[in-house]
C-alpha positions in Angstrom: 15.5 44.5 -40.1 17.7 42.3 -42.2 20.5 42.7 -39.7 18.2 41.7 -36.8 17.0 38.6 -38.7 20.6 37.6 -39.6 21.8 38.0 -36.0 18.8 36.1 -34.7 19.5 33.3 -37.2 23.2 33.1 -36.1 22.3 32.9 -32.4 19.7 30.2 -33.0 22.1 28.2 -35.2 24.8 28.4 -32.5 22.4 26.7 -30.0 21.5 23.9 -32.4 22.1 20.5 -31.0 24.0 18.8 -33.8 24.0 15.1 -33.5 26.1 12.7 -35.6 24.0 9.5 -34.9 20.6 9.5 -33.2 19.9 5.8 -33.2 16.9 3.9 -34.6 15.1 5.9 -37.3 18.1 8.1 -38.1 18.8 8.6 -41.8 22.1 9.9 -43.2 22.9 10.8 -46.8 26.5 11.4 -47.9 28.2 12.6 -51.1 31.9 12.8 -51.5 35.1 12.4 -53.4 36.3 8.8 -53.9 40.1 8.5 -54.2 42.1 5.4 -54.9 45.2 4.2 -56.8 44.5 4.8 -60.5 41.3 6.8 -60.2 39.1 9.4 -58.6 35.4 9.7 -58.6 32.1 10.3 -56.8 30.7 8.4 -53.9 27.0 8.4 -52.7 25.9 6.6 -49.6 23.0 6.4 -47.2 22.6 4.9 -43.8 19.5 3.9 -41.9 19.5 3.6 -38.1 18.1 0.2 -36.9 19.2 0.4 -33.2 21.0 2.5 -30.6 24.4 1.8 -32.2 23.6 -0.1 -35.5 22.8 1.0 -39.0 22.6 -0.4 -42.5 23.0 1.3 -45.8 23.8 1.4 -49.4 26.8 2.8 -51.3 27.3 3.6 -55.0 30.6 4.9 -56.4 31.6 5.8 -59.9 35.2 6.6 -61.1 35.2 9.8 -63.2 38.9 9.8 -63.9 40.9 6.6 -64.4 44.4 5.7 -65.5 44.2 3.5 -68.6 47.6 1.9 -68.9 46.6 -0.6 -71.6 45.3 2.1 -73.9 41.7 0.8 -73.8 38.9 2.8 -72.2 37.3 1.7 -69.0 33.6 0.9 -69.5 30.7 1.9 -67.2 30.9 -1.6 -65.5 34.6 -1.1 -64.9 34.1 2.3 -63.2 30.9 1.6 -61.1 30.5 -0.3 -57.9 27.5 -0.8 -55.6 27.4 -2.2 -52.0 25.2 -2.9 -49.0 26.7 -2.2 -45.6 26.3 -2.6 -41.9 27.8 -0.1 -39.4 28.5 -0.2 -35.7 28.0 3.5 -34.7 30.3 3.9 -31.7 30.4 7.6 -31.0 28.1 7.3 -27.9 29.8 4.1 -26.7 33.2 5.9 -26.8 31.7 8.9 -25.1 32.4 11.3 -28.0 30.7 14.6 -28.3 27.2 14.2 -29.8 28.4 16.0 -33.0 30.9 13.1 -33.6 30.5 9.5 -34.6 33.0 6.8 -35.6 31.6 3.8 -37.4 33.4 0.6 -38.3 31.5 -1.8 -40.6 31.3 -4.5 -43.2 30.1 -4.2 -46.8 29.1 -6.6 -49.5 29.5 -5.3 -53.0 29.4 -6.3 -56.6 33.2 -6.8 -56.6 34.1 -8.0 -53.1 33.3 -8.4 -49.4 35.1 -5.7 -47.4 35.4 -3.5 -44.3 35.3 0.2 -43.7 36.0 2.7 -41.0 34.4 6.2 -41.0 34.1 9.3 -39.0 31.4 12.0 -39.1 31.3 15.4 -37.6 28.1 17.5 -37.7 28.4 21.3 -37.6 24.6 21.8 -37.4 21.5 19.6 -37.1 21.5 18.9 -40.8 25.1 19.3 -42.2 28.4 17.7 -41.4 31.6 16.2 -43.0 32.7 12.7 -43.2 35.9 10.7 -44.0 35.9 7.0 -44.6 38.4 4.3 -45.7 37.6 0.9 -47.0 39.5 -2.3 -47.9 38.5 -5.6 -49.5 38.6 -8.6 -47.3 37.7 -11.2 -49.9 37.7 -10.6 -53.6 35.2 -12.6 -55.8 37.9 -13.3 -58.4 41.4 -14.4 -57.2 42.9 -13.4 -60.6 42.3 -9.7 -60.6 43.7 -7.9 -63.7 43.3 -4.6 -65.5 40.2 -2.5 -64.6 39.0 -5.1 -62.0 41.7 -3.8 -59.7 39.9 -0.4 -59.4 37.1 -1.8 -57.2 39.4 -4.2 -55.3 41.8 -2.0 -53.4 42.0 0.5 -50.5 39.6 3.4 -51.1 39.4 6.8 -49.3 36.3 9.0 -49.3 35.7 12.5 -48.0 32.7 14.7 -48.3 29.5 16.1 -46.9 27.0 14.3 -44.7 23.3 15.3 -44.3 20.6 14.3 -41.8 17.4 13.5 -43.6 
């Protein structure tokens, strides 16, 4: 009986219609590795579909491991960053498979105004992987020194994406 249920579950899963972006009402949650020069950490983000090819969301990142060249410890404020963002979900526009989405966007954070480019691939209706790169366009402080550089540079993220 267990073998029959397992085989049935595999067959049903293989026919699942995985979709990377569904449009208005779509909700994604992502958790991943945040990698940048001088530190690595965790990244959490969520996106809410507001149109056929548009979404907005929130991002929080925290550096778990940082280089401390001055010998002083990085505080919580030095390691953390939060942003709001807007995405243009272009997978359907570019005629990608429904399981794939590419999304360029802009973000406004506690440290800078920036841009990002991401890609999602869903293996099933609820689970996929994502990769995203981000850069600052305008920094709030023109004299960036020390730990302020951590949240004002190119950032790469990779991790899991979930449909909610």
